[in-house]
C-alpha distance (Angstrom), angle and dihedral (degrees) to the residues before:
residue distance angle dihedral
M1 . . .
V2 3.81 . .
P3 3.84 110.9 .
A4 3.80 121.7 -127.5
R5 3.76 116.6 -79.9
R6 3.81 116.1 -94.3
L7 3.82 114.4 -109.1
G8 3.80 114.1 -82.8
R9 3.80 96.9 7.3
L10 3.77 128.7 111.9
S11 3.79 122.8 -132.4
A12 3.79 119.6 -115.9
E13 3.83 89.6 -102.7
E14 3.80 91.0 51.6
R15 3.80 92.6 48.5
A16 3.79 91.7 53.1
A17 3.81 91.6 46.9
H18 3.82 93.9 46.9
L19 3.79 91.7 48.1
C20 3.81 93.2 55.5
D21 3.76 130.0 60.4
P22 3.86 109.1 -81.8
G23 3.77 112.9 -74.0
T24 3.80 96.4 -0.5
F25 3.80 103.6 102.2
A26 3.80 111.9 103.3
R27 3.78 113.2 -167.9
E28 3.81 119.6 -142.5
A29 3.82 129.2 -155.5
A30 3.83 92.5 13.8
A31 3.84 89.4 152.3
L32 3.80 93.4 50.8
R33 3.83 112.0 140.5
S34 3.76 127.6 -151.6
T35 3.82 127.3 -157.3
H36 3.79 87.8 -121.5
A37 3.79 110.8 103.8
D38 3.85 94.7 -142.4
S39 3.76 95.3 50.2
P40 3.85 116.1 105.5
P41 3.82 124.3 -148.8
G42 3.77 109.1 -61.7
D43 3.83 91.9 34.5
G44 3.80 93.0 -121.7
L45 3.78 93.7 -57.6
V46 3.82 125.6 117.7
C47 3.79 111.5 -174.6
G48 3.77 138.5 149.7
M49 3.75 145.4 101.8
G50 3.79 130.0 -59.0
L51 3.79 140.8 158.5
I52 3.80 125.3 -101.9
D53 3.82 111.4 -171.4
Q54 3.79 85.8 -14.5
R55 3.84 94.6 -56.0
P56 3.82 122.8 116.4
V57 3.82 114.6 -109.6
A58 3.84 130.4 179.4
V59 3.83 112.0 -130.0
I60 3.81 126.5 -164.5
A61 3.83 117.5 -176.2
T62 3.76 127.8 176.1
D63 3.81 120.9 -149.0
G64 3.79 111.2 -132.9
R65 3.79 90.1 -164.9
V66 3.78 92.4 67.2
L67 3.80 112.9 73.4
R68 3.84 88.0 -34.9
G69 3.79 90.2 -61.4
S70 3.79 92.2 -68.5
L71 3.79 115.4 171.4
G72 3.82 110.4 -120.8
T73 3.78 124.2 -164.6
A74 3.79 97.3 -100.7
A75 3.82 94.4 45.1
V76 3.73 97.5 46.7
T77 3.83 91.3 45.8
T78 3.82 87.9 56.1
A79 3.81 90.5 49.1
T80 3.82 90.4 50.6
R81 3.78 90.2 52.8
L82 3.82 89.8 53.2
L83 3.83 90.6 51.7
E84 3.79 91.0 51.1
G85 3.79 90.2 51.8
A86 3.83 91.3 48.9
R87 3.80 90.7 55.3
R88 3.82 93.4 48.2
A89 3.82 92.3 48.7
G90 3.79 97.4 36.8
H91 3.82 98.6 -118.9
P92 3.85 126.0 152.1
V93 3.80 117.2 -113.7
V94 3.82 126.9 -136.9
L95 3.84 122.8 -168.5
L96 3.82 118.2 -159.4
L97 3.80 103.4 -168.3
D98 3.79 135.4 -164.4
S99 3.79 102.3 144.5
D100 3.81 144.5 126.5
G101 3.80 89.8 -142.5
A102 3.78 127.5 -121.7
R103 3.80 113.6 20.1
Q104 3.83 106.9 -108.3
S105 3.83 94.8 -157.2
E106 3.81 90.2 63.5
G107 3.78 93.8 55.3
L108 3.79 125.0 -163.7
A109 3.82 93.8 -7.8
A110 3.80 90.3 64.5
V111 3.78 91.5 45.3
L112 3.79 92.5 53.4
A113 3.82 92.5 45.7
N114 3.81 90.5 50.0
T115 3.81 90.6 48.4
R116 3.81 90.4 54.6
F117 3.79 90.1 48.6
L118 3.83 91.6 54.1
A119 3.81 92.3 45.9
T120 3.83 90.7 51.1
L121 3.84 90.9 48.1
A122 3.80 90.3 49.8
D123 3.80 91.3 50.0
L124 3.80 89.9 57.3
G125 3.83 88.5 67.0
G126 3.79 111.9 122.5
H127 3.83 91.9 7.9
V128 3.80 101.6 75.4
P129 3.82 133.3 -0.3
R130 3.77 114.0 -93.6
L131 3.83 116.8 -156.3
G132 3.78 127.0 -178.0
A133 3.78 140.5 -174.4
V134 3.80 132.5 -174.1
F135 3.80 116.4 -149.1
G136 3.79 100.2 177.5
A137 3.80 123.7 -11.3
A138 3.77 129.0 -16.1
G139 3.78 112.6 -167.8
G140 3.78 134.7 173.0
S141 3.82 112.3 -21.1
A142 3.83 91.1 6.1
A143 3.81 89.6 57.3
Y144 3.80 91.0 48.9
A145 3.82 89.5 50.1
L146 3.81 88.3 54.3
A147 3.83 89.9 49.1
L148 3.82 90.8 51.6
T149 3.81 92.7 59.5
D150 3.79 121.3 97.0
L151 3.79 94.1 -133.8
A152 3.80 125.5 23.2
V153 3.81 134.5 179.3
G154 3.77 138.3 176.9
I155 3.79 143.6 -176.3
A156 3.79 116.9 -87.0
D157 3.83 112.2 -105.1
R158 3.80 91.4 -6.9
S159 3.79 105.6 69.3
F160 3.81 124.7 76.1
A161 3.80 134.9 178.5
F162 3.78 128.2 -176.0
V163 3.80 144.5 149.6
A164 3.78 89.3 -123.9
G165 3.80 132.0 1.0
P166 3.80 129.1 -111.4
A167 3.84 94.7 -89.9
V168 3.80 92.6 55.5
V169 3.79 92.2 44.6
A170 3.81 90.2 51.8
Q171 3.83 91.3 51.0
A172 3.78 96.1 43.6
L173 3.80 101.8 38.3
G174 3.81 105.3 14.6
E175 3.81 86.7 -121.1
E176 3.75 117.7 143.0
T177 3.81 111.8 -149.6
S178 3.80 141.9 150.1
L179 3.78 130.4 -123.2
A180 3.78 90.5 -106.8
E181 3.84 94.1 49.4
L182 3.74 91.9 45.8
G183 3.80 102.1 45.5
G184 3.77 113.3 -13.8
T185 3.79 124.5 144.1
H186 3.84 92.3 -98.4
V187 3.81 88.2 58.4
H188 3.77 97.6 46.1
C189 3.82 96.9 39.2
G190 3.77 85.5 56.2
N191 3.79 97.0 49.7
G192 3.80 100.0 42.1
L193 3.79 102.0 -105.7
L194 3.80 92.4 109.2
H195 3.82 121.7 38.5
A196 3.78 97.8 -164.2
A197 3.81 140.3 8.2
L198 3.82 112.5 -145.2
A199 3.78 134.6 -166.3
D200 3.82 101.8 -110.1
D201 3.82 147.0 -22.0
R202 3.80 94.9 -71.8
A203 3.80 93.0 49.4
V204 3.83 89.9 51.8
L205 3.82 91.9 50.2
A206 3.81 91.4 47.3
W207 3.83 89.8 51.1
L208 3.85 91.6 52.0
R209 3.82 90.4 50.5
A210 3.78 91.2 48.4
A211 3.82 93.0 49.7
L212 3.82 92.5 50.2
F213 3.82 89.9 53.0
Y214 3.84 88.5 69.5
L215 3.79 94.9 49.5
P216 3.80 136.8 74.2
S217 3.78 118.2 -123.1
S218 3.81 90.4 -111.7
A219 3.80 142.6 -6.5
A220 3.83 86.9 -89.5
G221 3.85 91.5 65.3
L222 3.76 138.2 64.7
P223 3.82 126.7 -123.9
L224 3.78 115.9 -101.1
V225 3.82 113.4 -91.3
I226 3.78 113.5 -153.5
D227 3.80 118.1 -137.6
P228 3.84 104.5 -96.9
S229 3.81 88.9 -130.3
E230 3.80 88.2 61.4
A231 3.81 96.4 43.0
H232 3.78 117.3 101.1
E233 3.78 120.1 -119.8
A234 3.79 120.1 -116.6
R235 3.84 113.9 -70.2
L236 3.82 93.3 -123.1
P237 3.81 124.3 40.7
G238 3.80 126.2 -140.3
G239 3.76 103.2 59.3
F240 3.80 112.7 -137.8
E241 3.82 93.3 -26.0
G242 3.83 110.5 136.2
L243 3.80 91.0 -2.0
L244 3.81 101.3 107.7
P245 3.83 117.8 73.1
N246 3.80 120.7 -132.6
D247 3.79 90.5 -119.9
Q248 3.80 106.3 80.2
K249 3.82 90.2 -153.5
R250 3.80 94.7 58.8
A251 3.81 119.8 93.1
W252 3.77 122.3 -117.5
D253 3.78 128.8 -144.9
L254 3.80 106.9 -91.6
D255 3.80 93.9 178.5
R256 3.80 90.2 56.9
A257 3.78 89.9 47.1
L258 3.80 91.4 53.4
A259 3.80 90.9 47.2
S260 3.83 89.2 55.3
L261 3.78 93.5 44.4
V262 3.82 114.8 43.1
D263 3.78 129.4 53.0
S264 3.78 111.8 -76.9
G265 3.82 112.9 -86.8
S266 3.79 93.8 3.8
W267 3.82 101.0 107.1
L268 3.83 111.5 107.6
E269 3.79 109.5 174.5
L270 3.79 122.4 -147.5
G271 3.79 120.5 -153.1
A272 3.80 100.2 -7.2
T273 3.82 95.3 176.3
W274 3.80 97.5 38.4
G275 3.83 114.7 87.5
A276 3.77 89.7 -13.1
S277 3.83 95.9 -171.3
I278 3.82 86.2 76.4
R279 3.81 118.6 51.6
T280 3.82 117.7 -156.0
G281 3.75 133.7 -178.4
F282 3.80 150.7 122.8
A283 3.79 120.5 -82.0
R284 3.77 142.6 155.4
L285 3.79 125.7 -122.5
G286 3.78 113.3 -166.4
G287 3.80 88.3 -20.5
R288 3.83 93.5 -50.2
P289 3.84 114.7 124.4
L290 3.83 115.4 -135.0
M291 3.74 147.1 158.3
L292 3.78 108.9 -107.2
V293 3.82 120.8 -160.2
A294 3.79 121.8 -179.7
S295 3.77 138.9 176.9
S296 3.77 110.3 -114.5
P297 3.82 107.4 -140.2
G298 3.81 92.1 -167.5
D299 3.83 92.9 61.7
L300 3.80 118.2 65.7
A301 3.83 85.4 -25.5
G302 3.80 86.0 -77.2
A303 3.80 95.1 -57.2
I304 3.84 113.2 150.5
D305 3.79 113.6 -122.5
A306 3.79 126.5 -174.5
A307 3.82 94.5 -88.4
A308 3.80 92.3 49.2
A309 3.79 90.0 48.5
R310 3.80 92.4 51.7
K311 3.80 90.3 47.8
L312 3.82 92.4 48.5
T313 3.82 92.7 48.3
R314 3.77 92.7 48.9
F315 3.79 95.6 52.9
L316 3.79 95.8 39.5
R317 3.81 89.2 56.2
F318 3.81 91.2 44.3
A319 3.82 89.6 52.1
G320 3.78 91.1 49.4
A321 3.79 92.5 47.8
F322 3.80 94.0 52.6
N323 3.77 101.1 35.9
L324 3.80 100.8 -107.7
P325 3.84 116.1 153.0
I326 3.82 113.7 -123.2
L327 3.80 124.8 -128.5
T328 3.83 117.1 -172.9
L329 3.81 126.6 -168.5
C330 3.79 106.2 -161.8
D331 3.80 126.3 -158.2
T332 3.79 107.5 138.8
P333 3.77 139.8 137.8
G334 3.81 87.5 -149.3
F335 3.81 134.8 -102.6
L336 3.78 116.5 -17.8
P337 3.85 113.5 -99.9
G338 3.81 129.2 -157.4
K339 3.80 141.9 84.5
Q340 3.78 95.5 -69.3
A341 3.78 92.3 47.4
E342 3.80 92.6 50.4
A343 3.82 91.2 46.7
A344 3.83 87.8 52.4
A345 3.84 88.8 56.4
I346 3.80 96.3 -111.0
L347 3.79 89.3 166.8
C348 3.77 93.3 55.9
H349 3.80 94.2 44.6
G350 3.81 91.8 42.7
A351 3.82 90.5 52.3
A352 3.80 88.4 51.5
V353 3.85 89.5 55.8
I354 3.79 90.5 52.7
A355 3.82 90.8 49.1
A356 3.81 93.0 46.6
Y357 3.81 92.9 54.4
C358 3.82 89.3 48.3
E359 3.81 92.1 48.4
A360 3.81 90.4 52.5
R361 3.84 89.3 59.8
R362 3.80 90.6 78.8
A363 3.78 94.3 47.8
V364 3.79 118.4 34.5
P365 3.83 141.9 16.2
R366 3.80 113.8 -95.2
V367 3.80 126.2 -159.0
A368 3.84 124.9 179.4
L369 3.79 132.9 -167.8
I370 3.80 118.1 -160.1
V371 3.78 101.3 -147.6
R372 3.84 99.3 -177.5
R373 3.79 112.9 -27.8
A374 3.76 146.9 0.1
I375 3.79 108.4 -165.4
G376 3.78 131.3 -175.6
A377 3.77 117.0 -39.9
G378 3.81 87.9 -12.1
S379 3.81 86.2 78.0
V380 3.83 86.3 81.8
L381 3.83 86.2 84.3
A382 3.79 87.1 72.9
A383 3.78 107.4 14.5
E384 3.82 97.6 79.6
A385 3.83 96.5 46.8
D386 3.80 120.0 116.9
I387 3.80 89.3 -132.3
V388 3.82 123.2 24.9
L389 3.80 118.9 -166.3
S390 3.81 127.3 179.9
L391 3.76 138.8 -164.4
P392 3.82 115.9 -117.8
D393 3.79 99.5 -94.5
A394 3.83 97.6 35.9
I395 3.81 115.5 130.2
V396 3.75 138.7 -164.6
A397 3.82 117.9 -148.6
Q398 3.75 138.9 -177.4
M399 3.78 90.2 -139.0
G400 3.85 142.0 1.6
D401 3.77 130.7 -111.4
A402 3.81 95.5 -83.0
A403 3.82 92.3 49.8
L404 3.84 90.1 46.9
R405 3.78 90.4 54.1
A406 3.78 90.8 47.5
A407 3.83 90.6 48.8
A408 3.80 89.9 48.2
A409 3.81 91.1 52.3
V410 3.81 92.7 49.2
S411 3.80 95.1 45.2
R412 3.84 93.2 41.1
I413 3.80 92.5 -129.4
A414 3.78 129.3 118.7
A415 3.76 116.5 -88.1
P416 3.83 93.6 -123.2
D417 3.79 89.1 57.6
V418 3.79 89.6 52.9
A419 3.82 90.4 48.9
S420 3.77 91.6 51.9
S421 3.80 94.6 49.8
G422 3.80 95.2 88.6
L423 3.82 97.6 -85.0
T424 3.83 91.5 113.6
T425 3.79 126.2 36.2
G426 3.76 143.3 143.8
A427 3.81 114.2 -69.3
E428 3.82 96.5 -121.8
A429 3.80 94.2 38.0
A430 3.78 89.6 55.4
G431 3.81 90.9 53.3
F432 3.82 88.6 -115.7
A433 3.80 96.7 113.3
H434 3.76 123.5 47.9
R435 3.77 93.7 -144.8
T436 3.82 143.6 -2.3
I437 3.79 115.1 -127.4
A438 3.79 135.1 -165.7
P439 3.84 116.3 -100.9
E440 3.79 92.7 -124.0
A441 3.82 91.8 53.9
V442 3.81 98.7 53.5
R443 3.81 97.3 110.9
S444 3.83 95.9 46.2
E445 3.81 92.2 44.1
L446 3.82 92.8 51.1
I447 3.81 91.7 48.0
R448 3.80 88.9 51.6
A449 3.80 92.1 47.3
F450 3.79 93.1 54.9
A451 3.83 90.8 45.1
R452 3.82 88.9 58.1
L453 3.81 93.3 55.9
P454 3.80 127.6 79.1
S455 3.80 119.7 -101.6
P456 3.82 118.8 -95.5
T457 3.79 115.7 -81.1
P458 3.82 112.0 -117.9
M459 3.78 120.4 -151.8
P460 3.80 122.5 -112.7
F461 3.81 109.2 -90.9
G462 3.82 112.9 -81.2
T463 3.82 94.4 20.3
R464 3.80 133.6 93.9
R465 3.75 138.1 -164.4
A466 3.77 92.7 -120.1
P467 3.83 136.4 -28.7
L468 3.78 104.0 -79.8
F469 3.78 113.9 -137.4
P470 3.81 120.9 178.3
T471 3.83 108.6 -113.9
């Protein structure tokens, strides 16, 4: 018997129905029977097809009220069949998870069926968007399914994901821990597994719908461009005018800048607390959907650490895979140096950023704005763009202040002499930027820049640029 629903939570059926356009979700395998005596028809799995903004989407939801949402052989085989159909037809996939993973009582058969499900989900990478949400716990194979999605969200203080739960960890390692410490939203929003933690079930479902609105159904399609006459203007007027302080070392208000740049209400941030010195998210600019990445001057002064580099690489490759133009706002002193940075493989992750920007060249239009500075290897944020614009006082430099002082000490000359030797210069004067623009004209100039570039290049149906694996 299925226990009563816990207060404030939707059932798996309700989640699937709320995710899709009203009345469009059609459940499959509702009469499915498991060999487990306590399993009701459906075996704790709610899956089928529905419409989101009038586009077909495959939905797989696990019911945490039925044997803790565990994935039995029959249920997970049905889910695998739905994934295979989504790939053939080119439909996005959404996972709504509350599950302990493979059902232990069914032994090796369940393990093998779950393994095939994960392999099929992985093979969808780069073909169709994969979105996931965890509403309670996701353990074992369910946690790996969440990690194999392109975008994943949870509920603050109520969602957990882990390889093995606290009891197993205590037995295996002698380590006492809680669900929150092991795999709570504060853990996974900080390491990149989850890209947002929302208030409740309905907020999660609304986020998933909003994210899908920026994406094509498959790599063979293009994101929906809204008629510019229907697109909302930026929420704040004035562009970047008066936004940048005279002191180059002081941070500026990135949130205000975004509110004056993108279409009103269109900013959907991804991974706000992961690698915070780079901000990433979906937005619209004059009705055009894009992936926006920006240096965050209030975090590490915009320096790119290993986490920020991983985050940047992930979303650049995601944008390239699904035909989203890329807009970069650059204000960085470069990649973060130091012992901790080197131990965190900053060179490897920084090299991946460089490669990701280059890979995007073959796929989508790229526009960059140098807001204040592009220093050292950090100049890759702008260097590979098809069109590079700069604000009037923006500079490019071979090295930052600390490196200049070190160079001055080694060469036994004054630091100002080193700085005037051609290592630092204006972005346009150096030939780095195509054009310098006025701060108040940033939005209109960026819209015009994208209009000059060709549309993204979709892949032939059934192909992909490369298998996309979340980093």
